N, C-alpha and C positions, 0 to 999 in steps of 0.2 A: 203181711203187708199192711193190715189195718193198724197194727201196733206201731209200725214205722210211720204211718201217716199221723197217728196220734202224737208221737214224739216230735215230729216235724212241726205240727200245728202248735203244740205247747211251747216249743222253743221259739217259734215265730211270734206267738202272742207275748211271751216273756220279753223278747227283744223290743217289741212295741211298748210294753209297759216300762221297761228300763229306759227307753228313749224318752218317754213322757216324764219319767222321774228325773232323768238327767236334765231335761228342759226346765222342769220345775226347780231343780237345784240351781240352774243357771239364773233363773229369774230371781230366786231368793238371794243369790250372791250379788246380782245386779242392784237390788234394793239396798242391801247392806253396804255395798261399795258407794252407792249414790249418797247415802246418809253419812258415810264416813268422810266424804269430801275428797276421796283419793281417786283422782282421775286415772292414774296409771292402773289401778285395780279395775276400774270400769272399762277402760279401753281394751283390756285383755278379754273381756266378755263379748265385745262387739265385732261384728263383721266390718271389713273395710268399706263395704258398700251400704252401710247402715242408712236407713231412711226413717225419719221421725215425722209423724203426721198428727194433726189435731183436726178432727172431723174431716173436711175435704181439703184442708190446706197442708201442703208440704212445709214443714218447719226447717228441717235440716237434711242435707245429703252428705254422707261421709262422716268419718270420725272427727275431722276438723270442725265441721259445722256443729256437730253435737258438742264438741269441747267448748265452743263459744256459748252455746245455750247453757251448758253446765256452769260455766263461769258466771253467766248472768244470774242464774238461779241461786248460785252460792252466795252472792252478795246479800240476798234476802234471807240467808240461812234456811233455805227450804228443806223441809223434812218430809219424807215419803213413808207411808205406812202401808205395807202389804196386808190387806184385810182378807183377801180370798183369792184362791187360784181355781180356775175352772178349765177342765179339759173338754174340748169340743172337736171331735174328729181330728184334723191335722193341725189344730190351732190351740193356743193357750190364751185364755183371757184372765185378767186380774181385775180385782176391785181394789183401788188404792185411794188413800187420802193423802192430801198434800197441804201443808201449812208452811208459812214463812211470814216475814215481816210485811211484805206487800199484800198477801192474801188476808192476813189478820187485819190489816188496816182496812181493806176493801170490804170484808164481809164478816169479821169477828170470829170466824171458824174455818175449819178445813174445807177444801173442795174435795169432793169424792167423785171419782170417775171410773169408767170401765176402759181398760186398755188391752189391746190385742197385740200379742207378740208373735213374730215369725222368726224362723231359724234357718241358718245355712251353715253346714259343716260345724255343727255344735257351737255356733255363735249367734248372738241376736242380730238379725238382719233388718227387722222392722219393728218399730214401736208406734202403735197407732191408737191415739185416744179416740175412742168411738163415741162415747156419750158422757155427759155429766149427770151423775145420779143426784148430787147435791151441789148446787151452784146458786147462791142467793142473788139473783140479778137485781132484785128490788133494793138491795143495799149497795151492791157492787157499782152499778152504773151511776147513781147519784153521787156516791163518794168519789169515784174516779173523776167525774165531770166537775165536781166542786174543786177537787185538788188541781186539776188542769187549769181551770179558769182562774183560781186564786194565784197559782204560780205565774200564769201569764200576766196578771196585773202587777204582782208584787216582786217577782223574781224572773223577769223576762229572759234573763241569761240561761235559765234552765229549760226554757221552752223546748219541746220536742223529746223530752225524756221518755215519754210514754211509748214512743215509736222506736227508740234506740235500743236494740236488743244486744248491744255489746256490754261488756263489763262496765265501761265508763257510763253508758246509759243507765244501767242498773244502779250505779252509785249515785247518779243524779236523781233517779227515781226515789231512792232511799233518803237522800238529802231533802228532796221536796216533801216527802212524808214527814220527816222530822221537823222541818220548818213550819209546815202546816199545823202539826200537832202543838207546837209551841206558841202559835199565834193566839191561842185562846186564853 
């Protein structure tokens, strides 16, 4: 009987380890697909009921909302680097860096953050940015504010680009950055 319990316990603990390993592989595949720019590969990894959050704010609900966010980020050629994976009880946390034309303009270096992943039926169901480990607010805010004010004065037709999270808004944001950098 003791031997049977030991075998059951070992197989149960192995299935938990395999589940975590499978979830880690899923996260690695997610980052690879994200950087490849292939939304079809990404969507296969996501639950239909996906929710993305940043701190206390819900950014997207569902794959369609995530797709629009993905398109917006793609305009800036955003690249994510998986720096670390941490297993905590029933959750997996990652440390990731993200750089792109917008972030590079606003702070000259990558943003580093802690992201929490949840899963449902072997698919990612929640992506929650919990905290920023490196975010240079002293550079970011003045650069953003200067860009917005300058665009408002010189190119008022681009006003509102900062709040437009559609692909068109991202293109206007990128255009504003390019015009701002050429002004000097």
